[in-house]
C-alpha positions as CSV (number, residue, x, y, z in Angstrom):
1,M,0.0,0.0,0.0
2,T,1.1,3.6,-0.4
3,S,2.1,5.7,2.6
4,N,-0.8,7.0,4.7
5,M,0.1,8.1,8.1
6,E,-0.2,11.0,10.5
7,V,2.8,12.6,12.1
8,D,2.9,13.1,15.9
9,D,3.3,16.8,16.1
10,D,4.1,16.7,19.8
11,F,7.3,14.9,19.1
12,D,10.5,17.0,18.9
13,W,11.6,17.2,15.2
14,S,14.8,18.9,16.0
15,S,18.0,16.9,15.8
16,T,19.3,15.5,19.0
17,D,22.7,17.4,19.0
18,S,23.5,20.0,21.5
19,D,25.9,22.9,21.3
20,D,27.4,21.8,24.5
21,E,28.1,18.2,23.4
22,Y,31.1,17.5,21.2
23,E,33.2,14.6,20.6
24,E,36.7,14.6,21.6
25,E,39.0,15.6,19.0
26,V,40.3,12.6,17.0
27,D,43.8,12.1,16.1
28,K,44.0,13.5,12.5
29,K,47.2,11.6,11.9
30,T,45.4,8.3,11.7
31,S,43.5,7.4,8.4
32,V,40.2,5.8,8.9
33,C,39.9,4.8,5.3
34,K,39.0,1.1,4.8
35,K,41.2,0.9,1.6
36,Q,45.0,0.8,1.6
37,I,45.3,3.7,-0.8
38,V,43.4,6.9,-1.5
39,A,43.6,8.5,-4.9
40,S,42.1,11.7,-6.1
41,I,41.4,12.7,-9.7
42,D,41.0,16.5,-10.3
43,F,39.4,16.7,-13.8
44,G,39.9,20.3,-14.7
45,T,38.8,22.5,-17.5
46,A,42.4,23.3,-18.6
47,Y,44.5,20.7,-16.7
48,S,43.8,17.4,-15.0
49,G,45.8,15.2,-12.7
50,Y,45.9,12.7,-9.9
51,A,47.4,12.2,-6.5
52,Y,47.5,9.4,-3.9
53,S,48.8,8.4,-0.6
54,F,49.0,5.3,1.4
55,K,46.9,4.6,4.6
56,N,50.1,4.1,6.7
57,D,51.6,7.5,5.7
58,W,48.5,9.4,4.5
59,T,49.9,12.9,4.8
60,K,52.7,12.1,2.3
61,V,50.7,12.8,-1.0
62,I,52.4,11.8,-4.2
63,T,51.7,13.7,-7.4
64,H,52.6,12.8,-10.9
65,P,54.8,15.2,-13.1
66,W,53.7,15.6,-16.7
67,H,56.2,16.4,-19.6
68,G,55.6,18.2,-22.8
69,G,58.7,19.3,-24.6
70,E,60.3,22.1,-22.6
71,Y,57.4,22.1,-20.2
72,M,57.0,20.1,-16.9
73,T,53.8,20.5,-14.9
74,Q,52.0,18.7,-12.1
75,K,48.9,18.3,-14.2
76,A,48.4,17.3,-17.8
77,P,46.4,19.4,-20.4
78,T,42.8,18.3,-20.5
79,T,43.1,17.3,-24.1
80,L,41.8,14.1,-25.7
81,L,42.6,12.6,-29.1
82,L,40.5,9.8,-30.6
83,K,41.1,7.8,-33.7
84,P,38.7,8.2,-36.7
85,N,36.7,5.1,-35.5
86,G,36.2,6.7,-32.0
87,E,38.7,4.6,-30.2
88,F,41.2,6.2,-27.6
89,A,44.4,7.6,-29.1
90,E,46.1,9.7,-26.4
91,F,45.6,12.2,-23.6
92,G,47.4,15.4,-22.4
93,F,50.7,16.5,-23.9
94,K,51.1,13.4,-26.0
95,A,47.6,14.0,-27.5
96,E,48.6,17.5,-28.5
97,K,51.9,16.3,-30.0
98,I,50.4,13.5,-32.0
99,Y,47.5,15.7,-33.2
100,A,50.0,18.4,-34.3
101,E,52.0,15.8,-36.3
102,L,48.8,14.5,-37.9
103,A,48.0,18.1,-38.9
104,E,51.4,18.7,-40.3
105,D,50.8,15.8,-42.7
106,E,47.2,16.7,-43.2
107,K,45.9,13.5,-41.8
108,H,44.2,15.0,-38.8
109,E,40.7,15.8,-40.1
110,D,39.2,12.3,-39.4
111,H,40.5,12.3,-35.9
112,Y,38.6,13.8,-32.9
113,F,40.6,16.4,-30.9
114,F,38.9,17.7,-27.7
115,R,40.1,20.5,-25.4
116,R,38.3,22.2,-22.4
117,F,35.2,20.1,-22.9
118,K,34.5,20.0,-19.2
119,L,32.6,23.2,-19.8
120,I,29.7,21.3,-21.2
121,L,28.7,20.4,-17.7
122,K,28.4,24.0,-16.5
123,P,25.0,24.8,-14.7
124,K,22.9,26.3,-17.5
125,L,23.4,23.1,-19.6
126,T,23.1,20.5,-16.9
127,E,19.5,19.8,-17.5
128,R,20.4,18.5,-20.9
129,V,23.5,16.4,-19.9
130,N,22.7,12.8,-20.2
131,R,24.0,9.6,-21.7
132,E,23.2,10.8,-25.1
133,T,24.7,14.3,-24.8
134,L,27.1,15.2,-27.6
135,C,30.3,17.3,-27.4
136,A,31.9,19.0,-30.4
137,D,35.6,18.7,-30.9
138,E,38.0,21.5,-32.0
139,N,36.8,21.1,-35.6
140,G,33.1,20.9,-34.9
141,K,32.7,17.0,-35.1
142,E,30.5,15.6,-32.4
143,F,31.0,12.6,-30.2
144,N,29.3,11.0,-27.2
145,A,30.2,13.1,-24.1
146,L,29.9,10.3,-21.7
147,K,32.5,8.3,-23.7
148,I,34.8,11.3,-23.8
149,F,34.8,11.6,-20.1
150,T,35.1,7.9,-19.6
151,Y,38.2,7.8,-21.9
152,C,39.9,10.6,-19.8
153,I,39.1,9.0,-16.5
154,E,40.2,5.6,-17.8
155,F,43.6,7.1,-18.9
156,L,44.2,8.8,-15.5
157,K,43.1,5.7,-13.6
158,N,45.5,3.5,-15.6
159,S,48.4,5.9,-15.3
160,L,47.7,6.0,-11.5
161,L,47.9,2.2,-11.3
162,D,51.1,2.2,-13.1
163,D,52.6,4.8,-10.8
164,I,51.6,3.0,-7.7
165,N,52.9,-0.3,-8.9
166,K,56.3,1.3,-9.8
167,T,56.3,2.9,-6.3
168,I,55.7,-0.2,-4.4
169,K,57.4,-2.6,-7.0
170,G,54.3,-4.8,-6.9
171,E,50.8,-5.0,-8.2
172,V,47.9,-3.1,-6.7
173,A,44.3,-4.2,-7.4
174,L,41.8,-1.6,-8.5
175,G,39.6,-2.6,-5.6
176,D,42.4,-1.6,-3.0
177,I,42.0,2.1,-3.9
178,Q,39.4,4.6,-2.6
179,F,38.8,7.1,-5.4
180,I,37.9,10.8,-4.9
181,I,36.6,12.9,-7.8
182,T,36.5,16.6,-7.5
183,V,33.8,18.8,-9.0
184,P,33.2,22.6,-9.0
185,A,30.6,24.0,-6.4
186,I,28.5,25.4,-9.2
187,W,27.7,22.1,-10.7
188,D,24.4,20.6,-9.8
189,D,23.7,17.0,-9.0
190,T,23.1,16.1,-12.7
191,A,26.6,16.9,-13.6
192,K,28.0,15.0,-10.6
193,M,26.0,11.9,-11.6
194,F,27.5,12.3,-15.1
195,M,31.1,12.1,-13.6
196,I,30.1,9.1,-11.4
197,E,28.6,7.3,-14.5
198,A,31.9,8.0,-16.4
199,S,33.9,6.6,-13.5
200,K,31.9,3.5,-13.2
201,S,32.4,2.8,-16.8
202,T,36.1,2.5,-16.2
203,G,35.6,-0.3,-13.6
204,I,35.6,1.9,-10.5
205,Q,32.8,0.7,-8.3
206,K,30.3,3.0,-6.7
207,D,31.3,1.9,-3.2
208,Q,34.9,3.0,-3.7
209,L,34.1,6.4,-5.3
210,K,33.2,9.6,-3.6
211,V,32.5,13.0,-5.3
212,V,33.6,16.1,-3.3
213,L,33.5,19.8,-4.0
214,E,36.7,21.4,-5.2
215,S,36.4,24.2,-2.7
216,E,35.9,21.9,0.1
217,A,38.9,19.8,-0.9
218,A,41.0,23.0,-0.9
219,S,39.6,23.9,2.5
220,V,40.6,20.5,3.9
221,Y,44.0,20.8,2.4
222,C,44.5,24.1,4.3
223,Q,43.6,22.3,7.6
224,Y,46.1,19.6,7.3
225,M,48.8,21.0,5.1
226,Y,51.0,21.7,8.2
227,L,51.3,17.9,8.6
228,E,53.5,17.7,5.4
229,E,57.0,17.4,6.5
230,D,58.5,20.1,4.2
231,K,56.1,22.8,4.6
232,A,57.0,26.3,5.9
233,K,56.3,27.8,9.3
234,T,53.5,29.9,7.8
235,R,51.4,26.8,7.3
236,R,51.7,26.0,11.0
237,D,50.7,29.6,11.8
238,F,47.4,29.0,10.0
239,Q,46.9,25.7,11.8
240,D,47.4,27.6,15.1
241,K,44.5,29.8,14.2
242,L,42.1,26.8,13.9
243,I,40.5,27.0,17.3
244,P,36.9,26.3,17.8
245,G,34.6,28.9,16.3
246,F,37.4,30.2,13.9
247,K,35.9,31.0,10.4
248,Y,37.8,31.3,7.2
249,M,37.2,31.7,3.5
250,V,38.8,29.7,0.8
251,I,38.9,31.1,-2.8
252,D,39.7,28.4,-5.3
253,L,40.4,29.9,-8.7
254,G,40.7,27.3,-11.5
255,G,40.6,27.2,-15.2
256,G,36.9,27.1,-15.6
257,T,35.4,28.4,-12.4
258,A,36.0,30.5,-9.3
259,D,34.7,28.6,-6.3
260,I,34.2,30.0,-2.8
261,S,33.6,28.2,0.4
262,V,33.4,29.4,4.0
263,H,34.1,27.1,7.0
264,K,34.0,27.2,10.8
265,R,36.1,25.1,13.0
266,D,34.1,22.8,15.4
267,Y,35.1,21.7,18.8
268,D,35.7,18.1,17.6
269,G,38.3,19.3,15.1
270,S,36.2,19.1,12.0
271,V,34.7,22.0,10.2
272,E,31.2,23.0,9.1
273,Q,29.8,25.0,6.2
274,V,29.0,28.6,7.0
275,I,27.3,29.2,3.7
276,Q,26.4,27.0,0.8
277,P,29.6,26.6,-1.4
278,S,29.2,28.6,-4.5
279,G,31.0,30.0,-7.5
280,I,30.9,31.5,-11.0
281,D,32.2,30.3,-14.3
282,W,34.9,32.9,-14.7
283,G,38.3,31.3,-14.5
284,G,41.6,31.3,-16.3
285,T,40.2,30.2,-19.6
286,K,38.2,33.5,-19.8
287,V,41.6,35.3,-19.8
288,D,42.9,32.9,-22.5
289,D,39.8,33.8,-24.6
290,A,40.7,37.5,-24.2
291,Y,44.2,36.9,-25.1
292,W,43.1,35.0,-28.4
293,K,40.6,37.9,-29.1
294,F,43.4,40.5,-28.8
295,F,45.4,38.7,-31.5
296,C,42.3,38.3,-33.6
297,D,41.8,42.1,-33.4
298,L,45.5,42.7,-34.1
299,F,45.9,40.3,-37.1
300,G,42.4,39.4,-38.1
301,E,40.2,36.5,-37.3
302,D,40.8,34.7,-40.6
303,S,44.5,34.9,-40.2
304,M,44.4,33.6,-36.6
305,K,42.1,30.8,-37.6
306,R,44.5,29.8,-40.4
307,F,47.3,29.8,-37.8
308,K,45.2,27.5,-35.5
309,D,44.2,25.1,-38.3
310,E,47.4,25.0,-40.3
311,C,50.1,25.5,-37.6
312,T,48.7,23.3,-34.9
313,E,52.0,22.6,-33.0
314,D,52.9,26.4,-32.9
315,Y,49.3,27.3,-32.0
316,L,49.4,24.9,-28.9
317,D,52.8,26.2,-27.9
318,F,51.5,29.7,-28.3
319,G,49.0,29.0,-25.6
320,R,51.5,27.3,-23.3
321,K,53.8,30.3,-23.4
322,F,50.9,32.6,-22.4
323,E,50.3,30.3,-19.4
324,V,54.0,31.0,-18.4
325,Q,53.4,34.8,-18.9
326,K,50.3,34.8,-16.8
327,R,52.4,33.5,-13.8
328,S,55.4,35.7,-14.5
329,G,55.6,39.0,-12.6
330,K,56.0,42.4,-14.2
331,L,59.5,43.5,-15.2
332,T,60.6,46.2,-12.8
333,T,62.8,47.8,-15.4
334,S,60.2,48.2,-18.1
335,D,56.6,49.4,-18.5
336,N,56.3,47.2,-21.6
337,L,55.6,43.6,-22.3
338,Y,57.3,41.6,-25.1
339,I,55.6,38.7,-26.9
340,R,57.5,36.5,-29.3
341,I,55.6,35.9,-32.6
342,P,55.9,32.4,-34.1
343,L,57.5,32.2,-37.5
344,S,54.6,30.3,-38.7
345,L,52.1,33.0,-37.8
346,S,54.4,35.5,-39.7
347,E,54.2,33.2,-42.7
348,V,50.3,33.2,-42.5
349,L,50.5,37.0,-42.5
350,D,52.9,36.9,-45.5
351,Y,55.5,38.5,-43.2
352,K,53.5,41.6,-43.1
353,I,53.1,41.8,-39.3
354,A,53.8,45.5,-39.1
355,E,51.2,46.3,-41.8
356,A,48.7,44.2,-40.0
357,I,49.3,46.1,-36.7
358,S,49.1,49.5,-38.5
359,S,45.6,48.7,-39.7
360,S,44.4,47.5,-36.4
361,K,42.8,49.4,-33.4
362,Y,46.1,48.8,-31.5
363,R,48.3,50.7,-34.0
364,E,49.0,53.5,-31.5
365,I,50.2,51.2,-28.7
366,V,51.6,48.0,-30.3
367,S,54.7,47.8,-32.3
368,F,56.8,44.9,-33.9
369,D,60.6,44.4,-33.9
370,S,61.5,42.4,-37.0
371,K,64.9,41.5,-35.5
372,S,63.7,39.9,-32.3
373,F,60.4,38.9,-33.8
374,K,58.6,40.3,-30.7
375,L,55.6,42.5,-30.2
376,K,56.0,45.4,-27.8
377,L,52.9,46.5,-26.0
378,P,52.2,48.5,-22.8
379,F,51.9,46.4,-19.7
380,S,48.6,48.1,-19.0
381,Q,47.2,46.6,-22.2
382,F,48.3,43.1,-21.0
383,E,46.5,43.8,-17.7
384,N,43.4,44.7,-19.6
385,L,43.2,41.1,-20.8
386,F,42.4,40.2,-17.2
387,K,40.1,43.0,-16.4
388,E,36.7,41.5,-17.1
389,T,37.5,38.3,-15.3
390,S,39.1,40.1,-12.4
391,D,36.0,42.4,-12.2
392,R,33.5,39.5,-12.2
393,I,35.4,37.7,-9.4
394,K,35.7,40.9,-7.4
395,S,31.9,41.6,-7.8
396,Y,31.0,38.2,-6.8
397,L,33.2,38.4,-3.7
398,D,31.6,41.9,-2.9
399,E,28.2,40.2,-2.9
400,L,29.3,37.4,-0.6
401,W,30.8,39.8,1.9
402,K,27.4,41.4,2.4
403,K,26.1,38.1,4.0
404,P,25.8,38.6,7.7
405,E,27.3,35.1,8.3
406,L,30.7,36.4,7.0
407,A,30.8,39.5,9.3
408,D,33.4,37.8,11.5
409,V,35.5,36.1,8.9
410,D,38.9,37.8,8.8
411,T,41.1,35.2,7.1
412,V,41.1,34.2,3.4
413,L,43.1,31.4,1.7
414,L,43.8,31.7,-2.0
415,V,44.4,28.5,-3.9
416,G,43.9,27.0,-7.3
417,G,46.0,27.2,-10.6
418,F,44.6,30.5,-11.6
419,S,45.5,32.0,-8.2
420,E,49.2,31.7,-9.4
421,C,48.5,34.4,-11.9
422,Y,50.1,37.4,-10.3
423,I,47.6,40.0,-11.8
424,I,44.7,38.1,-10.2
425,K,46.8,37.5,-7.0
426,D,47.4,41.2,-6.7
427,M,43.7,42.0,-7.2
428,I,42.7,39.6,-4.4
429,R,45.6,40.9,-2.2
430,N,44.4,44.5,-2.7
431,E,40.8,43.6,-2.0
432,M,41.6,41.8,1.2
433,K,43.8,44.6,2.4
434,S,41.0,47.1,1.8
435,R,38.7,44.9,3.8
436,K,41.4,44.3,6.5
437,K,41.3,40.6,5.9
438,H,44.4,38.4,6.5
439,L,45.3,36.6,3.2
440,V,47.1,33.3,3.3
441,L,48.8,32.1,0.2
442,P,49.7,28.4,0.6
443,E,52.7,26.9,-1.3
444,E,51.7,24.7,-4.2
445,S,48.3,26.4,-4.3
446,S,47.6,24.8,-7.6
447,L,47.7,21.4,-5.9
448,A,45.5,22.3,-3.0
449,V,42.3,20.6,-4.5
450,L,44.3,17.5,-5.6
451,K,45.9,17.0,-2.3
452,G,42.9,18.1,-0.2
453,A,40.8,15.5,-1.9
454,V,43.2,12.8,-0.9
455,Y,43.0,14.0,2.7
456,M,39.2,13.7,2.5
457,G,39.5,10.1,1.6
458,H,41.6,9.4,4.7
459,V,39.6,11.8,7.0
460,P,36.0,11.7,5.5
461,D,34.6,13.5,8.5
462,A,36.8,16.5,8.0
463,V,33.6,18.4,7.0
464,T,30.8,17.3,9.2
465,T,28.1,20.0,8.9
466,R,26.8,21.2,5.5
467,I,24.1,23.5,4.3
468,S,21.2,21.7,2.8
469,K,20.5,22.4,-0.9
470,Y,17.0,21.0,-0.6
471,T,13.9,21.0,1.6
472,Y,13.2,17.4,2.8
473,G,9.9,16.0,3.9
474,I,7.7,13.0,4.2
475,Q,4.1,12.2,3.1
476,N,1.5,13.2,5.8
477,W,-2.3,12.7,5.9
478,P,-3.5,15.1,8.6
479,T,-7.0,15.8,9.6
480,F,-8.7,17.7,6.7
481,D,-9.1,21.3,7.3
482,P,-11.3,23.1,4.7
483,T,-9.6,26.5,5.4
484,I,-6.2,25.3,4.3
485,H,-6.6,22.2,2.4
486,P,-8.0,22.0,-1.2
487,E,-11.1,19.8,-1.7
488,E,-9.5,17.6,-4.3
489,K,-7.0,16.3,-1.6
490,K,-9.9,15.2,0.7
491,I,-10.0,11.5,1.4
492,M,-12.0,9.5,4.0
493,V,-10.1,7.1,6.3
494,G,-12.7,5.2,8.2
495,N,-15.1,7.8,9.4
496,E,-12.5,10.7,9.4
497,A,-11.8,13.2,6.7
498,R,-8.1,13.4,5.9
499,C,-5.9,15.4,3.5
500,R,-3.7,13.2,1.4
501,D,-0.2,13.9,0.0
502,V,0.8,16.7,2.4
503,F,4.5,17.5,2.2
504,K,5.5,17.5,5.9
505,K,9.0,19.0,5.9
506,F,11.7,18.2,8.4
507,I,14.6,20.0,6.8
508,T,14.3,23.3,5.0
509,R,16.7,24.4,2.2
510,G,19.5,26.3,3.9
511,D,19.3,24.4,7.2
512,K,22.5,23.0,8.7
513,L,22.9,19.2,8.2
514,K,24.9,16.9,10.5
515,S,25.0,13.3,9.3
516,K,25.8,12.0,12.8
517,Y,22.4,13.3,14.1
518,P,19.3,11.8,12.2
519,K,15.9,13.4,12.4
520,T,13.6,11.3,14.4
521,F,9.9,11.3,14.6
522,I,6.8,9.1,15.3
523,L,4.3,8.0,12.7
524,E,0.8,6.7,13.4
525,V,-0.4,4.1,10.9
526,L,-3.8,5.1,9.7
527,K,-4.7,1.7,8.2
528,P,-3.1,-0.9,10.6
529,V,-5.0,-3.8,9.0
530,E,-2.8,-3.4,5.8
531,D,0.2,-5.7,5.3
532,T,2.8,-3.1,4.5
533,L,3.5,0.6,4.8
534,E,5.7,2.7,2.6
535,C,7.8,5.3,4.5
536,S,8.9,7.7,1.7
537,V,11.2,10.7,1.7
538,Y,10.7,13.6,-0.7
539,L,12.8,16.6,-1.7
540,S,12.4,20.0,-3.4
541,K,14.4,23.2,-4.1
542,K,11.4,25.1,-2.8
543,E,11.6,26.2,0.8
544,D,8.0,25.4,1.6
545,P,6.4,22.8,-0.8
546,K,2.8,22.0,0.2
547,F,2.2,18.6,-1.4
548,I,4.3,15.7,-2.6
549,D,2.8,15.8,-6.1
550,E,3.4,19.4,-6.9
551,E,5.9,20.5,-9.5
552,G,9.5,20.4,-8.3
553,V,9.0,17.7,-5.7
554,S,10.9,14.4,-6.2
555,K,10.7,11.1,-4.4
556,V,14.1,10.1,-2.9
557,G,12.9,6.6,-2.1
558,S,10.4,4.4,-0.2
559,L,11.2,2.1,2.6
560,K,8.7,-0.8,2.9
561,V,7.7,-1.6,6.5
562,I,6.0,-5.0,7.1
563,L,3.2,-4.4,9.6
564,P,2.4,-6.9,12.3
565,K,-1.0,-8.7,12.3
566,V,-3.2,-7.0,15.0
567,E,-6.7,-6.9,16.0
568,K,-9.0,-4.2,14.7
569,G,-8.7,-1.0,16.6
570,T,-5.1,-1.6,17.7
571,V,-2.8,1.4,17.2
572,I,0.5,0.9,15.4
573,D,3.1,3.5,15.7
574,I,6.4,3.8,13.6
575,E,9.5,5.4,14.9
576,E,11.4,6.7,12.0
577,E,15.0,8.1,11.8
578,I,16.2,9.8,8.6
579,S,19.8,10.8,8.0
580,I,20.6,13.1,5.2
581,L,24.1,12.1,4.1
582,E,26.3,13.7,1.5
583,T,24.9,12.0,-1.5
584,E,22.5,9.5,0.2
585,V,19.5,9.4,2.5
586,E,19.3,6.7,5.0
587,I,16.0,5.6,6.5
588,L,15.6,3.5,9.6
589,A,12.0,2.6,10.6
590,R,11.0,0.7,13.7
591,E,7.5,-0.5,14.2
592,L,6.7,-0.1,17.9
593,H,4.4,-3.1,18.2
594,K,6.8,-6.0,17.5
595,F,9.8,-3.8,17.5
596,K,11.2,-4.9,14.2
597,E,13.5,-2.6,12.3
598,F,13.7,-1.9,8.6
599,K,16.5,0.0,7.0
600,E,17.2,1.3,3.5
601,K,19.7,3.7,1.9
602,F,18.8,5.9,-1.2
603,D,21.1,7.5,-3.7
604,L,20.5,11.2,-4.1
605,L,22.3,11.1,-7.4
606,S,20.2,8.4,-9.0
607,P,19.0,9.2,-12.5
608,D,15.4,8.7,-11.5
609,I,15.6,11.5,-8.9
610,L,17.7,13.8,-11.1
611,K,15.2,13.7,-14.0
612,K,12.6,15.4,-11.7
613,K,14.8,17.9,-9.9
């Protein structure tokens, strides 16, 4: 039978935790992971990588260096090359090198070449992301997006296994590893499920996979970075600030997004969310786009397109050199910046670089030295390439600082690959100085998410309190009240009029959630002569939904409770405990006549739920 019950409104619906009751602080130097190894995969817009550590020495996180010609990085370019038949060819620097060679021989057109495709999962498109979603490559050819992501994760997973086996000089089974996948805060659950599906397609099982927010991973890294043996005293200084009640903000600037989280230290050593993690899709790639547009305005879109299509190797190297320039500081001896022009681009322009500049809108400020083959432009013009992205991030932070919950936040940590760009770093530094905030710049800030995700696998309770993204409730059939209940919801149960399908909420969107403290309440079975009762949980993005069948309400799952055989007139009560976990809902029901227990766990990221959200 379907759920029909009445909630005992005299029962205390609040969680059983008390502000005066805290667990003793756990030893953070002991991993509680059930696997021998924790590995994180940071699948970035511009760069991707992995890191891992062993349970017996979990603070020693190992990363993998990637080599591409004269470049050596801690992450590989998020670049994928597929064969004409759709099979995997290469990933990262090797994908770029092979594709450039194919282009040189004019054999590339049948191949698929993907860069920065993670952006298809950004929020405004997530409703359309599914197993059939297509993604266009650099030349406009479409391919199944789920297979693209699966290929990339498969490559990173296999490279990780090779690394581990070389380290231990043995063979590690896939099942010995706990995997952590990081995602931006601005992604909704549909995009998270997409990443889980792609991971599962590589052989990673659901029970060994966890999805965490990039901003939270960065925050956890900042908590435990002092444990790494080679870290500077400043890292211990931040740890010393982490007393109960201390609040701090983490700004994580990546290639595709700027993610913000604010946490508060708890008495048990964990942290809780102060506000819902959030962000905007303005990261380092927006500056890359501005850089490209600058050259299109300077030399013409057609010429730059020819350069990209016909001189692929130089085009890719052109972008890598800009990555280096973004991180380099301004020369103190000059107010100008010099950019070397590839010979192949000069050939595309018929060696008429000066003529192209003279007919552009930059003719008054940009010049070309034919001997050094370098453009000279004012440093202020180079800074203009960052202005829109910088302004967007600044405006977003300005809005966040208006929140009353942030009034006593005086420490800010800046992490992420894009944070290593000195222009953006200076903007953040000046902003924090004007607001009289203490800015912390961790070493290896570009690895904060990667390493923090590994920490979260070893210490899963590092973040114990989160802000609910949804309103949760159960189905209730209260006494019908014609002043508040619609007539079409009226139903007779015995001789009493009831209102069916009422959404009885027990958590409101924006409430704080602690997984250790379930919500507990009593249900009275309205039809005790039935064989079973369904205890269902529903969710909605609305703060105050009225009925379970209205638009925007989704059923999380139903727990079937077998009712005892009783005589007519016997009252049966059900005690129900509901725990809202990170990506799951756990329901425990105990019928109070025979005292039998029933338990079920439901996945908040299941496709059936996501279709209705």
